[in-house]
MDAnalysis code that builds the backbone (N, CA, C; Angstrom):
import MDAnalysis as mda
import numpy as np

u = mda.Universe.empty(744, n_residues=248, atom_resindex=np.repeat(np.arange(248), 3), trajectory=True)
u.add_TopologyAttr("name", ["N", "CA", "C"] * 248)
u.add_TopologyAttr("resid", np.arange(1, 249))
u.add_TopologyAttr("resname", ["UNK", "UNK", "UNK", "UNK", "UNK", "UNK", "UNK", "UNK", "UNK", "UNK", "UNK", "UNK", "UNK", "UNK", "UNK", "UNK", "UNK", "UNK", "UNK", "UNK", "UNK", "UNK", "UNK", "UNK", "UNK", "UNK", "UNK", "UNK", "UNK", "UNK", "UNK", "UNK", "UNK", "UNK", "UNK", "UNK", "UNK", "UNK", "UNK", "UNK", "UNK", "UNK", "UNK", "UNK", "UNK", "UNK", "UNK", "UNK", "UNK", "UNK", "UNK", "UNK", "UNK", "UNK", "UNK", "UNK", "UNK", "UNK", "UNK", "UNK", "UNK", "UNK", "UNK", "UNK", "UNK", "UNK", "UNK", "UNK", "UNK", "UNK", "UNK", "UNK", "UNK", "UNK", "UNK", "UNK", "UNK", "UNK", "UNK", "UNK", "UNK", "UNK", "UNK", "UNK", "UNK", "UNK", "UNK", "UNK", "UNK", "UNK", "UNK", "UNK", "UNK", "UNK", "UNK", "UNK", "UNK", "UNK", "UNK", "UNK", "UNK", "UNK", "UNK", "UNK", "UNK", "UNK", "UNK", "UNK", "UNK", "UNK", "UNK", "UNK", "UNK", "UNK", "UNK", "UNK", "UNK", "UNK", "UNK", "UNK", "UNK", "UNK", "UNK", "UNK", "UNK", "UNK", "UNK", "UNK", "UNK", "UNK", "UNK", "UNK", "UNK", "UNK", "UNK", "UNK", "UNK", "UNK", "UNK", "UNK", "UNK", "UNK", "UNK", "UNK", "UNK", "UNK", "UNK", "UNK", "UNK", "UNK", "UNK", "UNK", "UNK", "UNK", "UNK", "UNK", "UNK", "UNK", "UNK", "UNK", "UNK", "UNK", "UNK", "UNK", "UNK", "UNK", "UNK", "UNK", "UNK", "UNK", "UNK", "UNK", "UNK", "UNK", "UNK", "UNK", "UNK", "UNK", "UNK", "UNK", "UNK", "UNK", "UNK", "UNK", "UNK", "UNK", "UNK", "UNK", "UNK", "UNK", "UNK", "UNK", "UNK", "UNK", "UNK", "UNK", "UNK", "UNK", "UNK", "UNK", "UNK", "UNK", "UNK", "UNK", "UNK", "UNK", "UNK", "UNK", "UNK", "UNK", "UNK", "UNK", "UNK", "UNK", "UNK", "UNK", "UNK", "UNK", "UNK", "UNK", "UNK", "UNK", "UNK", "UNK", "UNK", "UNK", "UNK", "UNK", "UNK", "UNK", "UNK", "UNK", "UNK", "UNK", "UNK", "UNK", "UNK", "UNK", "UNK", "UNK", "UNK", "UNK", "UNK", "UNK", "UNK", "UNK", "UNK", "UNK"])
u.atoms.positions = np.array([
    [110.850, 29.088, 51.639],
    [109.916, 29.362, 50.547],
    [108.905, 28.225, 50.382],
    [109.423, 26.984, 50.501],
    [108.538, 25.819, 50.384],
    [107.465, 25.858, 51.471],
    [107.865, 26.228, 52.694],
    [106.907, 26.324, 53.802],
    [105.868, 27.416, 53.553],
    [106.293, 28.505, 52.894],
    [105.369, 29.603, 52.591],
    [104.297, 29.143, 51.617],
    [104.721, 28.421, 50.557],
    [103.755, 27.904, 49.588],
    [102.789, 26.917, 50.245],
    [103.316, 26.090, 51.117],
    [102.475, 25.115, 51.823],
    [101.452, 25.822, 52.702],
    [101.895, 26.908, 53.353],
    [100.993, 27.676, 54.219],
    [99.882, 28.331, 53.400],
    [100.262, 28.926, 52.246],
    [99.267, 29.585, 51.385],
    [98.251, 28.569, 50.871],
    [98.735, 27.386, 50.446],
    [97.838, 26.340, 49.954],
    [96.864, 25.896, 51.039],
    [97.378, 25.721, 52.251],
    [96.542, 25.306, 53.381],
    [95.503, 26.374, 53.701],
    [95.912, 27.645, 53.617],
    [94.994, 28.746, 53.905],
    [93.859, 28.794, 52.892],
    [94.209, 28.665, 51.606],
    [93.188, 28.685, 50.546],
    [92.230, 27.517, 50.703],
    [92.770, 26.330, 50.989],
    [91.934, 25.138, 51.176],
    [90.983, 25.313, 52.344],
    [91.484, 25.875, 53.435],
    [90.660, 26.085, 54.630],
    [89.539, 27.074, 54.361],
    [89.876, 28.179, 53.666],
    [88.864, 29.191, 53.339],
    [87.799, 28.602, 52.423],
    [88.236, 27.832, 51.406],
    [87.289, 27.217, 50.472],
    [86.365, 26.253, 51.186],
    [86.919, 25.466, 52.114],
    [86.107, 24.505, 52.859],
    [85.094, 25.224, 53.744],
    [85.543, 26.291, 54.400],
    [84.641, 27.058, 55.270],
    [83.538, 27.707, 54.460],
    [83.894, 28.237, 53.277],
    [82.896, 28.866, 52.410],
    [81.863, 27.848, 51.952],
    [82.339, 26.639, 51.612],
    [81.426, 25.587, 51.156],
    [80.477, 25.164, 52.260],
    [80.965, 25.212, 53.516],
    [80.111, 24.836, 54.632],
    [79.045, 25.890, 54.904],
    [79.401, 27.160, 54.731],
    [78.506, 28.253, 55.086],
    [77.488, 28.577, 54.002],
    [77.824, 28.295, 52.734],
    [76.950, 28.668, 51.635],
    [76.548, 27.435, 50.827],
    [75.275, 27.393, 50.443],
    [74.717, 26.245, 49.737],
    [74.626, 26.553, 48.248],
    [75.118, 25.650, 47.418],
    [75.077, 25.843, 45.969],
    [74.192, 24.823, 45.263],
    [73.806, 23.758, 45.950],
    [72.935, 22.750, 45.335],
    [72.012, 22.167, 46.399],
    [70.846, 21.708, 45.957],
    [69.902, 21.149, 46.914],
    [68.569, 20.814, 46.272],
    [67.648, 20.366, 47.109],
    [66.288, 20.041, 46.678],
    [65.315, 20.656, 47.677],
    [64.364, 21.420, 47.168],
    [63.395, 22.116, 48.013],
    [61.993, 21.645, 47.666],
    [61.230, 21.256, 48.686],
    [59.816, 20.951, 48.478],
    [59.005, 22.201, 48.809],
    [58.151, 22.622, 47.870],
    [57.276, 23.770, 48.081],
    [55.833, 23.311, 48.245],
    [55.159, 23.887, 49.233],
    [53.713, 23.723, 49.357],
    [53.065, 24.891, 48.623],
    [52.253, 24.570, 47.618],
    [51.558, 25.597, 46.842],
    [50.112, 25.647, 47.329],
    [49.721, 26.797, 47.847],
    [48.398, 26.937, 48.457],
    [47.590, 27.993, 47.716],
    [46.444, 27.577, 47.178],
    [45.574, 28.490, 46.439],
    [44.246, 28.649, 47.167],
    [43.769, 29.869, 47.260],
    [42.446, 30.121, 47.825],
    [41.430, 29.971, 46.698],
    [40.861, 28.774, 46.580],
    [39.984, 28.469, 45.454],
    [38.750, 29.364, 45.437],
    [38.145, 29.556, 46.586],
    [36.912, 30.355, 46.628],
    [37.161, 31.784, 46.167],
    [38.298, 32.350, 46.545],
    [38.611, 33.710, 46.113],
    [38.897, 33.742, 44.608],
    [39.588, 32.708, 44.119],
    [39.905, 32.645, 42.687],
    [38.633, 32.529, 41.861],
    [37.738, 31.618, 42.266],
    [36.508, 31.388, 41.507],
    [35.556, 32.573, 41.624],
    [35.440, 33.141, 42.812],
    [34.515, 34.266, 43.003],
    [34.954, 35.496, 42.218],
    [36.239, 35.554, 41.863],
    [36.729, 36.674, 41.058],
    [36.310, 36.538, 39.598],
    [35.863, 35.316, 39.216],
    [35.398, 35.099, 37.855],
    [33.917, 35.435, 37.746],
    [33.525, 35.962, 36.616],
    [32.122, 36.307, 36.404],
    [31.285, 35.040, 36.267],
    [30.093, 35.063, 36.832],
    [29.158, 33.960, 36.682],
    [29.276, 32.870, 37.719],
    [30.091, 33.048, 38.733],
    [30.231, 32.041, 39.790],
    [29.126, 32.245, 40.826],
    [28.181, 31.306, 40.887],
    [27.054, 31.429, 41.808],
    [27.416, 31.034, 43.226],
    [26.579, 31.481, 44.186],
    [26.834, 31.171, 45.595],
    [26.767, 29.671, 45.871],
    [25.838, 28.991, 45.176],
    [25.704, 27.552, 45.380],
    [26.951, 26.801, 44.970],
    [27.512, 27.204, 43.844],
    [28.739, 26.561, 43.370],
    [29.902, 26.865, 44.305],
    [29.992, 28.115, 44.754],
    [31.080, 28.505, 45.653],
    [31.036, 27.729, 46.961],
    [29.833, 27.509, 47.483],
    [29.703, 26.815, 48.768],
    [30.123, 25.350, 48.675],
    [30.129, 24.798, 47.458],
    [30.515, 23.391, 47.289],
    [32.034, 23.210, 47.202],
    [32.754, 24.314, 47.103],
    [34.207, 24.238, 46.940],
    [34.927, 24.283, 48.281],
    [36.064, 23.594, 48.385],
    [36.904, 23.783, 49.580],
    [37.510, 25.182, 49.526],
    [37.874, 25.707, 50.677],
    [38.427, 27.064, 50.672],
    [39.814, 27.107, 50.042],
    [40.631, 26.086, 50.337],
    [42.003, 26.079, 49.826],
    [42.305, 24.791, 49.060],
    [43.179, 24.916, 48.079],
    [43.729, 23.757, 47.377],
    [45.230, 23.729, 47.650],
    [45.740, 22.566, 48.019],
    [47.160, 22.434, 48.348],
    [47.805, 21.372, 47.454],
    [48.912, 21.738, 46.850],
    [49.692, 20.792, 46.053],
    [51.171, 20.986, 46.386],
    [52.005, 20.073, 45.895],
    [53.434, 20.119, 46.234],
    [54.281, 20.057, 44.964],
    [55.354, 20.849, 44.973],
    [56.277, 20.855, 43.842],
    [57.711, 20.864, 44.365],
    [58.605, 20.268, 43.589],
    [60.015, 20.167, 43.977],
    [60.878, 21.053, 43.087],
    [61.832, 21.717, 43.707],
    [62.836, 22.490, 42.981],
    [64.201, 21.863, 43.258],
    [64.822, 21.318, 42.226],
    [66.168, 20.752, 42.338],
    [67.120, 21.731, 41.660],
    [68.157, 22.153, 42.380],
    [69.040, 23.177, 41.822],
    [70.508, 22.839, 42.057],
    [71.329, 23.318, 41.145],
    [72.780, 23.207, 41.270],
    [73.388, 24.424, 40.589],
    [73.979, 25.289, 41.399],
    [74.534, 26.548, 40.906],
    [73.481, 27.304, 40.091],
    [73.710, 27.523, 38.799],
    [72.824, 28.381, 38.010],
    [71.715, 27.636, 37.281],
    [71.621, 26.322, 37.481],
    [70.596, 25.554, 36.777],
    [69.628, 24.916, 37.771],
    [68.360, 24.821, 37.345],
    [67.352, 24.214, 38.223],
    [66.228, 23.614, 37.397],
    [65.506, 22.670, 38.020],
    [64.297, 22.101, 37.433],
    [63.202, 22.149, 38.484],
    [62.048, 22.655, 38.104],
    [60.896, 22.795, 38.996],
    [59.819, 21.872, 38.456],
    [59.381, 20.896, 39.259],
    [58.525, 19.838, 38.742],
    [57.544, 19.355, 39.806],
    [56.527, 18.560, 39.391],
    [55.560, 18.051, 40.366],
    [56.234, 17.264, 41.477],
    [55.754, 17.444, 42.708],
    [56.279, 16.729, 43.860],
    [55.317, 15.642, 44.309],
    [55.308, 15.382, 45.608],
    [54.425, 14.317, 46.115],
    [52.961, 14.678, 45.855],
    [52.159, 13.647, 45.643],
    [50.766, 13.858, 45.266],
    [49.893, 14.155, 46.473],
    [48.951, 15.045, 46.262],
    [47.881, 15.293, 47.217],
    [46.585, 14.930, 46.505],
    [45.989, 13.806, 46.877],
    [44.839, 13.273, 46.148],
    [43.630, 14.191, 46.186],
    [43.597, 15.120, 47.136],
    [42.451, 16.032, 47.232],
    [42.661, 17.314, 46.422],
    [43.816, 17.452, 45.774],
    [44.105, 18.682, 45.034],
    [43.213, 18.819, 43.811],
    [42.698, 20.020, 43.611],
    [41.862, 20.319, 42.449],
    [42.735, 20.666, 41.246],
    [43.990, 21.017, 41.495],
    [44.882, 21.466, 40.435],
    [46.069, 20.520, 40.256],
    [45.834, 19.260, 39.858],
    [46.981, 18.389, 39.594],
    [47.782, 18.957, 38.434],
    [49.097, 18.898, 38.520],
    [49.926, 19.567, 37.518],
    [51.003, 18.652, 36.986],
    [51.219, 18.742, 35.674],
    [52.327, 18.017, 35.049],
    [53.355, 19.003, 34.501],
    [53.165, 20.273, 34.785],
    [54.053, 21.302, 34.266],
    [55.445, 21.229, 34.866],
    [56.444, 21.569, 34.073],
    [57.831, 21.617, 34.528],
    [58.476, 22.879, 33.969],
    [59.466, 23.386, 34.676],
    [60.225, 24.510, 34.131],
    [61.702, 24.349, 34.479],
    [62.526, 24.420, 33.444],
    [63.983, 24.377, 33.583],
    [64.500, 25.800, 33.438],
    [65.429, 26.184, 34.305],
    [65.966, 27.543, 34.267],
    [67.493, 27.510, 34.255],
    [68.058, 28.336, 33.391],
    [69.496, 28.583, 33.377],
    [69.679, 30.053, 33.734],
    [70.081, 30.314, 34.977],
    [70.192, 31.688, 35.455],
    [71.308, 32.451, 34.752],
    [72.374, 31.755, 34.396],
    [73.493, 32.431, 33.741],
    [73.082, 32.956, 32.364],
    [72.320, 32.141, 31.624],
    [71.854, 32.545, 30.293],
    [70.533, 33.315, 30.351],
    [69.915, 33.345, 31.558],
    [68.614, 33.981, 31.763],
    [67.575, 33.402, 30.804],
    [67.537, 32.080, 30.740],
    [66.606, 31.377, 29.867],
    [65.757, 30.399, 30.668],
    [64.534, 30.193, 30.194],
    [63.653, 29.186, 30.783],
    [63.094, 28.309, 29.676],
    [62.907, 27.038, 29.995],
    [62.248, 26.095, 29.089],
    [61.129, 25.462, 29.890],
    [59.909, 25.722, 29.477],
    [58.739, 25.402, 30.290],
    [57.806, 24.439, 29.564],
    [57.429, 23.365, 30.244],
    [56.453, 22.420, 29.693],
    [55.131, 22.589, 30.415],
    [54.050, 22.764, 29.656],
    [52.730, 22.860, 30.272],
    [51.687, 22.297, 29.316],
    [50.522, 21.986, 29.868],
    [49.440, 21.397, 29.076],
    [48.395, 22.449, 28.752],
    [47.934, 22.448, 27.511],
    [46.856, 23.340, 27.091],
    [45.805, 22.516, 26.370],
    [44.588, 22.507, 26.929],
    [43.468, 21.687, 26.448],
    [43.901, 20.221, 26.447],
    [44.254, 19.641, 25.304],
    [44.559, 18.205, 25.270],
    [45.987, 17.913, 24.822],
    [46.841, 18.923, 24.805],
    [48.205, 18.710, 24.336],
    [49.227, 19.348, 25.258],
    [50.442, 18.779, 25.222],
    [51.559, 19.360, 25.961],
    [52.430, 20.172, 25.004],
    [52.953, 21.278, 25.524],
    [53.809, 22.145, 24.723],
    [55.050, 22.510, 25.522],
    [56.126, 22.817, 24.808],
    [57.348, 23.298, 25.438],
    [57.618, 24.718, 24.942],
    [57.719, 25.632, 25.894],
    [57.921, 27.046, 25.586],
    [59.311, 27.482, 26.034],
    [60.109, 27.988, 25.110],
    [61.428, 28.537, 25.426],
    [61.316, 30.054, 25.490],
    [61.831, 30.644, 26.557],
    [61.647, 32.080, 26.759],
    [62.809, 32.643, 27.580],
    [62.897, 33.959, 27.629],
    [63.874, 34.609, 28.497],
    [63.222, 34.923, 29.838],
    [64.011, 34.959, 30.896],
    [63.483, 35.264, 32.222],
    [63.130, 36.741, 32.323],
    [61.965, 37.003, 32.897],
    [61.560, 38.386, 33.093],
    [62.355, 39.002, 34.239],
    [62.792, 40.227, 34.050],
    [63.502, 40.932, 35.107],
    [62.484, 41.544, 36.058],
    [62.592, 41.192, 37.330],
    [61.648, 41.674, 38.343],
    [62.306, 42.781, 39.152],
    [61.574, 43.834, 39.382],
    [62.085, 44.940, 40.193],
    [61.830, 44.628, 41.668],
    [62.873, 44.280, 42.376],
    [62.762, 43.905, 43.787],
    [63.199, 45.048, 44.693],
    [62.543, 45.145, 45.841],
    [62.964, 46.061, 46.899],
    [63.140, 45.240, 48.170],
    [64.373, 45.170, 48.659],
    [64.681, 44.358, 49.838],
    [64.329, 45.126, 51.105],
    [63.653, 44.438, 52.036],
    [63.238, 45.060, 53.289],
    [63.965, 44.416, 54.465],
    [63.769, 44.975, 55.653],
    [64.496, 44.507, 56.841],
    [63.847, 43.299, 57.523],
    [62.591, 43.034, 57.227],
    [61.874, 41.946, 57.908],
    [62.498, 40.587, 57.586],
    [62.600, 39.739, 58.600],
    [63.120, 38.384, 58.406],
    [62.161, 37.370, 59.017],
    [62.251, 36.138, 58.546],
    [61.475, 35.039, 59.135],
    [62.149, 33.727, 58.775],
    [61.890, 32.706, 59.583],
    [62.451, 31.383, 59.307],
    [61.458, 30.574, 58.481],
    [61.980, 29.948, 57.442],
    [61.172, 29.082, 56.589],
    [61.894, 27.749, 56.464],
    [61.234, 26.684, 56.875],
    [61.824, 25.334, 56.850],
    [63.165, 25.301, 57.574],
    [63.288, 26.124, 58.629],
    [64.494, 26.133, 59.443],
    [65.598, 27.052, 58.952],
    [65.357, 27.785, 57.863],
    [66.372, 28.666, 57.293],
    [65.956, 30.126, 57.449],
    [66.928, 30.957, 57.818],
    [66.668, 32.388, 57.997],
    [66.516, 33.058, 56.626],
    [65.403, 33.767, 56.473],
    [65.109, 34.409, 55.195],
    [64.807, 35.897, 55.384],
    [65.024, 36.653, 54.327],
    [64.782, 38.087, 54.356],
    [63.697, 38.446, 53.343],
    [62.899, 39.432, 53.693],
    [61.754, 39.813, 52.868],
    [62.148, 40.751, 51.730],
    [61.474, 40.572, 50.599],
    [61.613, 41.486, 49.464],
    [60.248, 41.630, 48.806],
    [59.990, 42.790, 48.260],
    [58.735, 43.049, 47.555],
    [59.068, 43.373, 46.105],
    [58.366, 42.721, 45.182],
    [58.625, 42.941, 43.762],
    [57.358, 43.283, 43.015],
    [57.549, 43.633, 41.755],
    [56.397, 43.969, 40.918],
    [56.610, 43.362, 39.540],
    [55.570, 42.691, 39.039],
    [55.618, 42.101, 37.706],
    [54.471, 42.671, 36.882],
    [54.680, 42.742, 35.571],
    [53.659, 43.286, 34.666],
    [53.205, 44.675, 35.109],
    [54.098, 45.437, 35.707],
    [53.873, 46.830, 36.113],
    [52.951, 47.011, 37.315],
    [51.977, 46.116, 37.509],
    [50.994, 46.379, 38.563],
    [50.737, 45.218, 39.519],
    [51.334, 44.054, 39.285],
    [51.093, 42.884, 40.132],
    [52.213, 42.784, 41.171],
    [51.831, 42.884, 42.447],
    [52.827, 42.871, 43.523],
    [53.094, 41.453, 44.018],
    [54.346, 41.211, 44.354],
    [54.807, 39.907, 44.815],
    [55.595, 40.097, 46.105],
    [55.330, 39.242, 47.088],
    [56.092, 39.261, 48.338],
    [56.939, 37.991, 48.379],
    [58.231, 38.150, 48.605],
    [59.136, 36.996, 48.610],
    [60.008, 37.006, 49.858],
    [60.431, 35.809, 50.257],
    [61.415, 35.647, 51.332],
    [62.549, 34.786, 50.776],
    [63.758, 35.340, 50.779],
    [64.892, 34.636, 50.189],
    [65.933, 34.312, 51.261],
    [66.713, 33.263, 50.980],
    [67.738, 32.798, 51.921],
    [69.127, 33.156, 51.393],
    [69.827, 34.111, 52.013],
    [71.156, 34.515, 51.536],
    [72.199, 33.400, 51.614],
    [71.966, 32.385, 52.452],
    [72.933, 31.290, 52.578],
    [72.926, 30.369, 51.363],
    [71.881, 30.458, 50.548],
    [71.790, 29.657, 49.331],
    [72.158, 30.551, 48.157],
    [73.292, 30.271, 47.543],
    [73.884, 31.150, 46.539],
    [73.030, 31.340, 45.281],
    [72.476, 30.271, 44.661],
    [71.716, 30.465, 43.424],
    [70.549, 31.440, 43.620],
    [70.367, 32.347, 42.671],
    [69.359, 33.396, 42.800],
    [68.053, 33.004, 42.114],
    [67.570, 31.789, 42.415],
    [66.353, 31.289, 41.795],
    [65.201, 31.219, 42.770],
    [64.225, 30.360, 42.427],
    [63.053, 30.207, 43.271],
    [61.989, 29.393, 42.568],
    [60.789, 29.294, 43.147],
    [59.709, 28.527, 42.520],
    [59.202, 29.210, 41.254],
    [58.531, 28.410, 40.405],
    [57.992, 28.918, 39.145],
    [59.106, 29.576, 38.325],
    [58.906, 30.825, 37.915],
    [59.888, 31.528, 37.091],
    [60.529, 32.697, 37.827],
    [60.449, 32.687, 39.138],
    [60.933, 33.825, 39.916],
    [62.430, 33.715, 40.191],
    [63.109, 34.856, 40.107],
    [64.554, 34.903, 40.334],
    [64.964, 36.354, 40.573],
    [66.274, 36.550, 40.773],
    [66.804, 37.901, 40.824],
    [67.099, 38.467, 42.194],
    [66.895, 37.680, 43.253],
    [67.241, 38.134, 44.602],
    [68.596, 37.545, 45.008],
    [69.299, 38.152, 45.962],
    [70.626, 37.646, 46.361],
    [70.549, 36.409, 47.246],
    [69.921, 35.364, 46.719],
    [69.740, 34.114, 47.440],
    [68.516, 33.387, 46.912],
    [68.331, 32.150, 47.342],
    [67.212, 31.333, 46.880],
    [65.907, 31.755, 47.551],
    [64.848, 31.888, 46.756],
    [63.526, 32.241, 47.282],
    [62.888, 30.997, 47.896],
    [62.561, 31.076, 49.192],
    [61.925, 29.953, 49.896],
    [60.467, 30.229, 50.223],
    [60.036, 31.471, 50.111],
    [58.644, 31.826, 50.366],
    [58.189, 32.869, 49.372],
    [56.929, 32.729, 48.909],
    [56.437, 33.629, 47.869],
    [54.926, 33.763, 47.987],
    [54.423, 34.965, 47.757],
    [52.975, 35.195, 47.767],
    [52.621, 36.194, 46.680],
    [51.559, 35.882, 45.922],
    [51.011, 36.815, 44.938],
    [49.569, 37.077, 45.345],
    [49.311, 38.163, 46.065],
    [47.956, 38.431, 46.570],
    [46.898, 38.443, 45.476],
    [47.206, 38.991, 44.310],
    [46.201, 39.086, 43.249],
    [45.811, 37.712, 42.719],
    [46.724, 36.747, 42.815],
    [46.419, 35.390, 42.360],
    [45.976, 34.488, 43.511],
    [45.889, 35.050, 44.722],
    [45.446, 34.292, 45.904],
    [46.248, 32.994, 46.060],
    [47.548, 33.081, 45.822],
    [48.402, 31.893, 45.822],
    [49.696, 32.155, 46.586],
    [50.138, 31.139, 47.350],
    [51.414, 31.229, 48.063],
    [52.253, 29.983, 47.791],
    [53.554, 30.154, 47.874],
    [54.520, 29.058, 47.753],
    [55.454, 29.141, 48.954],
    [55.523, 28.092, 49.763],
    [56.444, 28.106, 50.900],
    [57.173, 26.767, 51.000],
    [58.485, 26.848, 51.213],
    [59.292, 25.634, 51.366],
    [58.892, 24.906, 52.642],
    [58.728, 23.596, 52.541],
    [58.392, 22.770, 53.705],
    [59.537, 21.835, 54.089],
    [60.396, 21.530, 53.111],
    [61.504, 20.602, 53.370],
    [62.660, 20.938, 52.434],
    [63.885, 20.923, 52.975],
    [65.065, 21.255, 52.178],
    [66.141, 20.200, 52.393],
    [66.653, 19.640, 51.307],
    [67.733, 18.659, 51.357],
    [68.962, 19.255, 50.673],
    [70.122, 19.098, 51.290],
    [71.347, 19.633, 50.690],
    [72.401, 18.549, 50.488],
    [72.019, 17.294, 50.663],
    [72.944, 16.171, 50.456],
    [72.287, 15.136, 49.553],
    [73.115, 14.377, 48.839],
    [72.642, 13.299, 47.961],
    [71.619, 13.802, 46.940],
    [71.942, 14.899, 46.278],
    [71.056, 15.483, 45.280],
    [71.307, 14.831, 43.921],
    [70.235, 14.396, 43.253],
    [70.352, 13.780, 41.934],
    [70.361, 14.879, 40.869],
    [71.559, 15.346, 40.536],
    [71.687, 16.452, 39.586],
    [71.389, 16.031, 38.148],
    [71.282, 14.726, 37.883],
    [70.962, 14.272, 36.522],
    [69.537, 14.647, 36.130],
    [68.710, 15.000, 37.116],
    [67.328, 15.401, 36.825],
    [67.225, 16.847, 36.346],
    [68.320, 17.597, 36.484],
    [68.280, 19.012, 36.104],
    [68.544, 19.131, 34.606],
    [67.530, 18.814, 33.821],
    [67.615, 18.881, 32.359],
    [66.331, 19.507, 31.827],
    [66.384, 20.128, 30.648],
    [65.172, 20.723, 30.078],
    [64.102, 19.671, 29.827],
    [62.825, 20.002, 30.055],
    [61.744, 19.050, 29.800],
    [61.573, 18.801, 28.310],
    [61.149, 17.586, 27.988],
    [60.885, 17.230, 26.591],
    [59.513, 16.574, 26.502],
    [58.940, 16.586, 25.316],
    [57.681, 15.894, 25.044],
    [57.885, 15.035, 23.797],
    [56.874, 14.264, 23.434],
    [57.016, 13.339, 22.308],
    [57.379, 14.072, 21.018],
    [56.711, 15.209, 20.774],
    [57.019, 15.965, 19.553],
    [58.405, 16.590, 19.633],
    [58.838, 16.856, 20.878],
    [60.158, 17.433, 21.142],
    [60.415, 18.691, 20.311],
    [59.397, 19.556, 20.217],
    [59.545, 20.825, 19.516],
    [59.325, 21.966, 20.491],
    [60.240, 22.940, 20.462],
    [60.109, 24.107, 21.323],
    [59.509, 25.269, 20.538],
    [58.634, 26.017, 21.214],
    [58.029, 27.202, 20.618],
    [58.493, 28.437, 21.378],
    [58.553, 29.573, 20.672],
    [58.698, 30.815, 21.407],
    [57.301, 31.293, 21.795],
    [57.222, 32.364, 22.575],
    [55.937, 32.781, 23.134],
    [54.922, 33.148, 22.047],
    [55.354, 33.847, 21.024],
    [54.431, 34.277, 19.966],
    [53.909, 33.075, 19.181],
    [54.786, 32.122, 18.861],
    [54.362, 30.933, 18.116],
    [53.321, 30.141, 18.893],
    [53.566, 29.949, 20.197],
    [52.623, 29.187, 21.010],
    [51.315, 29.947, 21.188],
    [51.388, 31.267, 21.314],
    [50.173, 32.077, 21.453],
    [49.295, 31.958, 20.211],
    [49.894, 31.884, 19.045],
    [49.125, 31.740, 17.803],
    [48.410, 30.391, 17.756],
    [49.076, 29.334, 18.240],
    [48.444, 28.013, 18.310],
    [47.267, 28.042, 19.282],
    [47.483, 28.641, 20.452],
    [46.431, 28.719, 21.464],
    [45.249, 29.544, 20.971],
    [45.519, 30.637, 20.274],
    [44.447, 31.490, 19.752],
    [43.553, 30.710, 18.796],
    [44.159, 29.928, 17.919],
    [43.380, 29.119, 16.977],
    [42.524, 28.093, 17.715],
    [43.097, 27.447, 18.738],
    [42.340, 26.456, 19.506],
    [41.177, 27.110, 20.255],
    [41.414, 28.289, 20.812],
    [40.346, 29.003, 21.508],
    [39.181, 29.283, 20.562],
    [39.486, 29.776, 19.372],
    [38.436, 30.152, 18.421],
    [37.738, 28.927, 17.845],
    [38.517, 27.869, 17.550],
    [37.922, 26.648, 16.991],
    [36.978, 25.979, 17.982],
    [37.329, 26.020, 19.268],
    [36.516, 25.352, 20.290],
    [35.394, 26.235, 20.822],
    [35.472, 27.539, 20.562],
    [34.465, 28.461, 21.084],
    [34.658, 28.792, 22.548],
    [35.796, 28.397, 23.119],
    [36.051, 28.643, 24.538],
    [36.252, 30.127, 24.840],
    [36.810, 30.848, 23.873],
    [37.109, 32.274, 24.101],
    [36.923, 32.976, 22.760],
    [35.670, 33.308, 22.457],
    [35.324, 33.799, 21.127],
    [35.952, 35.149, 20.796],
    [36.106, 36.014, 21.799],
    [36.669, 37.343, 21.530],
    [38.169, 37.409, 21.833],
    [38.815, 36.250, 21.825],
    [40.258, 36.213, 22.094],
    [41.032, 36.915, 20.984],
    [42.086, 37.587, 21.372],
    [43.014, 38.200, 20.426],
    [44.418, 37.720, 20.769],
    [45.336, 37.912, 19.846],
    [46.707, 37.477, 20.089],
    [47.291, 38.188, 21.305],
    [46.988, 39.474, 21.446],
    [47.500, 40.237, 22.584],
    [46.967, 39.694, 23.903],
    [45.677, 39.363, 23.954],
    [45.081, 38.825, 25.185],
    [45.661, 37.459, 25.531],
    [45.873, 36.637, 24.527],
    [46.444, 35.311, 24.780],
    [47.869, 35.445, 25.309],
    [48.638, 36.348, 24.738],
    [50.002, 36.580, 25.219],
    [50.001, 37.027, 26.675],
    [49.041, 37.867, 27.044],
    [48.936, 38.317, 28.433],
    [48.591, 37.159, 29.358],
    [47.668, 36.289, 28.916],
    [47.263, 35.152, 29.756],
    [48.404, 34.157, 29.932],
    [49.292, 34.062, 28.955],
    [50.425, 33.139, 29.035],
    [51.457, 33.583, 30.058],
    [51.378, 34.833, 30.469],
    [52.369, 35.366, 31.399],
    [52.116, 34.943, 32.836],
    [51.026, 34.194, 33.078],
    [50.734, 33.738, 34.437],
    [51.875, 32.874, 34.956],
    [52.223, 33.052, 36.246],
    [53.315, 32.279, 36.842],
    [52.831, 30.958, 37.431],
    [51.520, 30.731, 37.474],
    [51.014, 29.502, 38.065],
    [50.985, 28.408, 37.012],
    [51.845, 27.424, 37.155],
    [51.956, 26.358, 36.169],
    [50.796, 25.385, 36.269],
    [50.325, 24.908, 35.126],
    [49.297, 23.879, 35.082],
    [49.786, 22.717, 34.230],
])
């Protein structure tokens, strides 16, 4: 009987070790964020040809995603001095609670927004590709009813997260494209050892006050009207604009 218990213990230990080797639960991913500036600007009214010709075609910046099981922090990565979109935005996600805490700058102030994760309708396809050396599978999703998203996720990475606020696939998202926003996110480097998990905490600011989406939208609406930046702004329009996944 003693030998039987020893055998069962050894079997469980071996299976657990093999599972830990085959599946990743924590790590650090560097994402290259690539925006087609000319397409973004030309989509706005009043952009002249002279102004467009002075712009670079693409803007590239880098962001890091540090994750451990169901928690992650997405934050600015290494600097690209030529980037037009420097960002101080951060987003903390708890997949188990389906909550996000997001820090971003609006005009001259930083705000922290607490919100629930949006459920994305994904359709998994058969296409695969390697991203940063990892085998990934394609999925197509839709947000806000009409905005299509193309994602590539890695089944070997257990947490169902990804860049920005994207989640819900059976593995970590390593590649992402939103054609309507002319923006892509692709992993360039992945580390699975010596991860500093102490960095996976919700972002804070000096005021250290969290707003829900409606409260923050009301603040933004007042600032828009006071500054004259968006004279015909309404609360509904501001709420829609806040739903953008591109952090600033």
